[in-house]
C-alpha positions as CSV (number, residue, x, y, z in Angstrom):
1,M,17.0,2.6,30.4
2,C,16.0,-0.1,27.9
3,L,12.6,1.6,27.2
4,A,14.4,4.9,26.5
5,C,16.7,3.1,24.0
6,A,13.8,1.5,22.2
7,A,11.9,4.8,22.0
8,H,15.0,6.5,20.6
9,A,16.2,3.9,18.1
10,Q,13.1,2.2,16.7
11,L,14.9,1.1,13.5
12,D,18.1,-0.3,14.8
13,R,19.5,-3.4,13.1
14,G,17.3,-6.5,13.7
15,V,14.1,-4.7,14.5
16,H,11.1,-6.1,12.5
17,F,7.5,-5.0,12.1
18,G,4.3,-6.1,10.4
19,G,1.1,-4.2,9.5
20,V,-1.3,-3.2,6.8
21,Q,-1.5,-0.4,4.2
22,T,-4.5,0.8,2.2
23,T,-4.3,2.7,-1.1
24,L,-6.0,6.1,-0.8
25,V,-5.3,7.1,-4.4
26,A,-4.5,4.5,-7.1
27,G,-1.4,5.0,-9.1
28,D,-0.1,3.5,-12.4
29,I,0.0,-0.1,-11.2
30,Y,-3.3,-1.0,-9.5
31,V,-6.9,0.0,-10.2
32,A,-8.5,-0.3,-6.7
33,S,-8.2,2.4,-4.1
34,L,-10.2,3.2,-1.0
35,R,-13.4,4.9,-2.2
36,Y,-17.2,5.0,-2.2
37,G,-19.3,7.3,-4.3
38,T,-22.7,7.9,-5.9
39,S,-23.6,10.6,-8.4
40,M,-26.0,10.8,-11.4
41,G,-26.8,7.1,-11.5
42,E,-23.2,6.1,-11.0
43,R,-22.2,4.0,-8.0
44,S,-18.7,2.9,-7.3
45,Y,-16.8,1.5,-4.4
46,A,-13.4,-0.1,-3.9
47,F,-10.9,-1.2,-1.3
48,S,-7.3,-2.2,-1.2
49,L,-5.4,-3.9,1.6
50,T,-1.7,-4.5,1.6
51,P,-0.2,-6.7,4.4
52,T,3.4,-5.6,4.9
53,Y,6.4,-7.0,6.7
54,G,9.8,-5.2,7.2
55,Y,13.2,-6.0,8.7
56,A,15.9,-3.5,9.6
57,I,19.2,-4.6,8.1
58,A,21.0,-1.6,9.4
59,R,20.0,1.5,11.4
60,N,17.2,3.3,9.4
61,W,17.5,0.9,6.5
62,L,14.6,-1.4,6.0
63,V,13.9,-4.3,3.6
64,G,10.6,-6.2,3.4
65,A,7.7,-7.5,1.3
66,A,4.1,-6.5,0.7
67,A,1.2,-8.3,-0.8
68,T,-1.7,-6.3,-2.4
69,L,-5.3,-7.4,-2.6
70,G,-7.9,-5.0,-4.1
71,Y,-11.4,-4.9,-5.5
72,S,-13.2,-2.2,-7.4
73,R,-16.8,-2.0,-8.7
74,E,-18.3,0.7,-10.9
75,K,-21.9,0.8,-12.1
76,E,-22.7,3.5,-14.6
77,P,-25.5,4.3,-17.0
78,A,-24.6,3.9,-20.6
79,P,-26.6,4.7,-23.7
80,P,-29.2,3.7,-24.8
81,N,-30.9,3.0,-21.4
82,Y,-28.8,0.3,-20.0
83,T,-26.2,-0.1,-17.3
84,A,-22.5,-1.1,-17.5
85,I,-20.9,-2.8,-14.6
86,V,-17.1,-3.1,-14.3
87,H,-15.3,-5.2,-11.7
88,D,-11.6,-5.0,-11.1
89,F,-9.6,-7.5,-9.0
90,D,-6.0,-6.6,-8.1
91,I,-3.4,-8.9,-6.7
92,G,0.3,-8.1,-6.3
93,F,3.5,-8.8,-4.5
94,A,6.4,-6.4,-3.9
95,P,9.8,-6.7,-2.3
96,F,10.8,-3.2,-1.1
97,S,13.5,-1.2,0.6
98,R,13.2,2.0,2.6
99,L,15.9,4.4,3.8
100,Y,14.8,6.6,6.7
101,L,16.1,10.0,7.8
102,D,15.4,11.2,11.4
103,L,13.6,14.6,11.3
104,T,13.4,14.9,15.1
105,R,16.1,14.4,17.8
106,R,14.2,11.5,19.4
107,G,13.6,9.8,16.0
108,R,9.8,9.9,16.3
109,L,9.2,11.6,12.9
110,K,11.1,10.2,10.0
111,A,11.1,10.9,6.2
112,F,11.9,8.0,3.9
113,A,12.8,7.1,0.4
114,L,11.4,3.9,-0.9
115,G,11.9,1.6,-3.9
116,S,10.1,-1.6,-4.9
117,I,9.6,-4.1,-7.7
118,E,5.8,-4.6,-8.1
119,F,4.6,-7.9,-9.6
120,A,0.9,-7.0,-10.3
121,S,-2.1,-8.5,-12.0
122,T,-5.5,-7.0,-12.6
123,R,-8.5,-9.0,-13.8
124,T,-11.3,-6.8,-15.2
125,R,-14.8,-8.2,-15.8
126,L,-17.3,-6.1,-17.9
127,T,-21.0,-6.7,-17.9
128,Y,-23.3,-5.0,-20.5
129,P,-26.8,-6.2,-21.4
130,T,-25.6,-7.5,-24.8
131,Y,-22.0,-8.4,-23.9
132,A,-20.0,-9.8,-21.0
133,G,-16.2,-10.3,-21.0
134,A,-13.1,-10.3,-19.0
135,Y,-9.4,-9.6,-19.5
136,N,-6.2,-9.8,-17.5
137,N,-3.4,-7.3,-17.3
138,S,-0.1,-8.4,-15.6
139,K,2.9,-6.3,-15.2
140,V,6.2,-5.9,-13.4
141,V,7.1,-2.3,-12.5
142,A,9.9,-0.7,-10.6
143,A,8.3,1.9,-8.3
144,W,10.1,4.6,-6.2
145,G,8.8,7.4,-4.0
146,G,8.9,8.7,-0.5
147,G,7.0,9.2,2.6
148,L,6.7,10.4,6.2
149,G,6.4,8.1,9.2
150,Y,5.5,8.6,12.9
151,F,7.1,6.1,15.3
152,G,5.4,5.5,18.6
153,R,6.6,3.1,21.3
154,K,5.2,0.0,19.6
155,T,3.5,1.3,16.4
156,I,4.3,3.1,13.2
157,L,1.9,5.3,11.2
158,D,3.0,6.4,7.8
159,V,1.9,7.8,4.4
160,N,3.8,7.2,1.3
161,V,3.6,8.3,-2.4
162,S,5.0,6.3,-5.3
163,G,4.0,4.8,-8.7
164,V,1.7,2.5,-6.7
165,G,-0.3,5.5,-5.5
166,I,-0.8,7.2,-2.1
167,R,-0.9,4.7,0.7
168,L,-1.6,5.0,4.4
169,G,-0.1,2.4,6.7
170,V,-0.2,1.3,10.3
171,Y,2.3,-1.3,11.7
172,K,3.3,-3.0,14.9
173,I,6.9,-3.0,16.0
174,F,7.9,-6.4,17.2
175,G,11.4,-5.5,18.3
176,V,14.8,-7.2,17.7
177,M,14.6,-10.8,16.2
178,K,16.5,-13.3,18.3
179,K,18.9,-15.7,16.7
């Protein structure tokens, strides 16, 4: 009986989860997204990891926090006959809230709306044969969007779209927190 309840109501009040997201496509806030590419002398790669923790304050209403770490490197030919290298380092913190809507009777598939306040900083380092420099860009941005999540017995898999970009996440459900 208890397992059936847990499978049916994964986001009841008191349930918490933790996991990680990666940015598939960067948005307005961060530079790094998951990519690797080479073409015509250009080489680039990047990654972004976002550890995430959430807590259900009511049925299907979640609050939490996420921390973003990202790195991007691009090497491209530049005239006349030299190479430019650009490194970007992303770091950020975001409290967030999600409101879920059950799409299936058992609650396994859920759509959600999300909102967050992103505290983000990007440090860019440029390297040319005759010049090297760096600059910082910090910002605070309200981001909103939506997504779709699949809820298994103990895991959640979701994809979400917002001003941060398109993110893919996987999380472990820890159950109800004990007082």
